[in-house]
C-alpha positions in Angstrom: 186.1 81.1 168.0 186.6 77.4 168.6 183.4 75.4 169.2 182.9 74.0 172.6 182.9 70.2 173.0 182.6 67.4 175.5 185.8 65.8 176.8 186.9 62.4 175.5 187.6 59.8 178.2 190.7 57.6 178.0 190.9 54.3 179.8 194.4 53.0 180.4 193.3 49.4 180.8 194.3 45.7 180.7 195.2 45.6 184.4 193.1 43.4 184.2 190.9 43.2 181.2 187.7 42.5 183.1 188.1 45.5 185.3 188.6 47.6 182.1 185.4 46.2 180.6 183.6 46.8 183.9 184.7 50.4 184.1 183.5 51.0 180.6 180.1 49.6 181.4 179.8 51.6 184.6 180.6 54.8 182.8 177.8 54.0 180.3 175.4 53.3 183.2 176.4 56.5 185.0 175.8 58.7 181.9 172.4 60.4 181.9 171.7 59.7 178.2 168.4 59.2 176.4 170.0 58.0 173.2 173.3 56.8 171.7 174.5 60.2 170.7 174.3 61.5 174.3 176.9 59.1 175.5 180.6 60.2 175.7 183.3 59.2 173.4 185.6 56.7 175.2 189.0 55.6 174.0 190.2 52.3 175.5 193.7 50.8 175.3 193.4 47.5 177.1 197.1 46.4 177.4 197.3 43.2 179.4 201.0 43.0 178.5 201.8 45.6 181.1 204.0 43.8 183.7 202.3 42.7 186.9 202.1 45.6 189.3 202.2 43.5 192.5 205.3 41.6 191.5 207.1 44.9 190.5 206.3 46.5 193.9 207.5 43.4 195.7 210.8 43.3 193.7 209.8 40.1 192.0 209.3 41.3 188.4 209.9 44.2 185.9 208.4 47.6 186.4 205.2 48.4 184.5 206.0 52.1 184.4 207.3 52.3 180.8 204.4 50.3 179.4 201.9 52.3 181.4 203.4 55.5 180.0 203.5 54.2 176.5 199.8 53.1 176.7 198.9 56.5 178.2 200.6 58.2 175.3 198.6 56.1 172.9 195.5 57.5 174.4 196.8 61.0 174.6 197.8 61.0 170.9 194.4 59.5 170.0 192.6 62.5 171.5 191.8 61.6 175.1 191.3 64.7 177.3 191.9 62.8 180.5 192.8 59.2 181.5 191.3 56.8 184.0 193.2 53.7 185.3 191.0 50.8 186.5 193.7 49.3 188.7 194.3 50.5 192.2 197.6 48.7 192.5 198.8 50.6 189.4 198.1 53.8 191.2 201.5 53.2 193.0 203.0 54.5 189.7 200.5 57.3 189.0 202.8 60.2 189.8 205.5 59.4 187.2 202.9 58.4 184.7 201.2 61.8 185.2 204.6 63.5 184.9 205.1 61.9 181.5 201.7 62.8 180.1 200.2 66.2 179.2 196.6 65.2 180.0 195.3 64.7 183.5 195.3 61.2 185.0 192.5 60.8 187.5 193.7 59.6 190.9 191.4 57.0 192.4 192.8 57.5 195.8 191.9 61.1 195.9 188.3 60.0 195.0 188.3 57.5 197.9 189.7 60.2 200.2 187.0 62.7 199.3 184.3 60.0 199.6 185.4 59.1 203.1 185.5 62.8 204.1 181.9 63.2 203.0 180.9 60.1 205.1 182.5 61.6 208.2 182.2 59.4 211.3 179.9 57.0 209.5 182.9 55.1 208.2 185.4 55.8 211.0 187.1 52.4 210.6 187.5 51.0 207.1 188.9 47.6 206.2 191.1 47.2 203.0 191.0 44.3 200.7 193.8 44.8 198.2 196.8 43.2 196.6 199.9 42.6 198.7 201.7 45.0 196.4 199.3 47.8 197.3 199.7 47.0 201.0 203.5 46.9 200.8 203.6 50.2 199.0 201.7 51.8 201.9 199.7 53.8 199.4 196.5 53.5 201.5 198.1 54.9 204.5 199.6 57.7 202.5 196.3 58.9 201.1 193.8 57.8 203.7 195.7 57.9 207.0 196.9 55.1 209.3 194.3 55.4 212.1 191.1 54.6 210.3 192.4 51.6 208.3 192.2 47.9 209.2 194.3 45.4 207.2 194.3 41.6 207.1 197.1 39.9 209.0 199.8 38.3 206.9 198.3 34.8 206.8 194.8 36.0 205.9 196.3 38.3 203.2 198.1 35.4 201.5 195.7 32.5 202.0 192.5 34.4 201.5 192.8 37.8 199.8 195.6 37.0 197.3 194.2 33.6 196.6 190.8 35.1 195.9 192.4 37.5 193.4 195.3 35.5 191.9 194.6 31.9 192.8 193.7 29.2 190.2 190.0 29.6 191.3 190.4 33.4 191.8 189.0 36.5 190.1 191.9 37.0 187.6 191.4 33.5 186.4 187.8 34.4 185.5 186.1 32.7 188.4 183.1 34.7 189.7 181.3 31.7 191.2 179.2 31.4 194.3 182.2 30.0 196.1 184.1 33.2 195.6 181.2 35.3 196.9 180.8 33.0 200.0 184.5 33.3 200.8 184.4 37.1 200.5 181.3 37.2 202.7 183.1 35.3 205.4 186.2 37.5 205.0 184.2 40.7 205.3 182.3 39.4 208.3 185.6 38.8 210.0 186.4 42.5 209.5 183.1 43.4 211.0 184.1 41.7 214.2 187.3 43.7 214.3 185.2 47.0 214.3 185.2 47.9 210.6 182.2 50.0 209.4 182.9 49.5 205.7 185.4 47.8 203.4 187.3 49.2 200.4 187.4 46.9 197.3 191.0 47.9 196.9 191.6 45.6 193.9 189.2 46.7 191.2 188.4 43.1 190.3 187.0 42.6 193.8 184.4 45.2 193.1 183.6 43.3 189.9 183.1 40.1 191.8 181.0 41.6 194.6 178.8 43.8 192.4 175.1 43.1 193.1 175.9 40.8 196.0 174.9 41.8 199.6 177.8 41.8 202.0 178.0 42.1 205.8 179.5 45.6 205.5 179.1 48.4 202.9 181.6 48.0 200.1 183.4 51.2 198.8 184.0 50.4 195.2 186.7 52.6 193.5 185.4 51.6 190.0 182.1 53.3 190.9 183.9 56.5 192.0 186.1 56.5 188.9 183.1 56.0 186.6 181.2 58.9 188.3 184.3 61.2 188.1 184.8 60.3 184.4 181.2 61.3 183.6 181.5 64.5 185.6 184.7 65.5 183.9 183.5 64.5 180.4 180.4 66.6 181.0 182.5 69.8 181.5 182.4 71.6 178.3 185.6 73.3 177.1 
């Protein structure tokens, strides 16, 4: 009889590297361990050479799909029992990635969906801060429904949200300064005036920037949900 074992977590990362690092840390923090040996084995392939997901969705750059599949296969061959992707925009490609792999790929949008169902009417209207690629793909509407979501208008999306993520003083440039936090605070306060009860940090780096900082609305952070799910699945003994 084969001995039972914990599952090995695979992180298909590099989109971006800081979100990958942050998810790794959150998995560690979410693990009820009293010593080193009680933590889970985690395989990480941080591949920042995967083409930009937003540019691909907008038709402005090459598709990341082949690189995502190849990176997923690296993890699969190394022994990962399931895979987590710390990039919500990359979830646009999750179905063909899953089709190409033989191990489960955790869908972060299913986790957000289940979380909102548990909250019920508490979060009846939810604002979305995400990349333009994610918004153009309509992935949020597909999983979470049209009626409960509030999105920035086109000007705010470009001049505020995308600049905060991709701009020269943005998160992907490594800037996590007080200025960034102040701008996010103002942006989220604007959604509060529009009737939002909570906000989804729909680009995983947004959750990285806002972690530990009070905001005008509760922030639903997919990285937390992914980390918790990874710990739950890894704890399930074969």
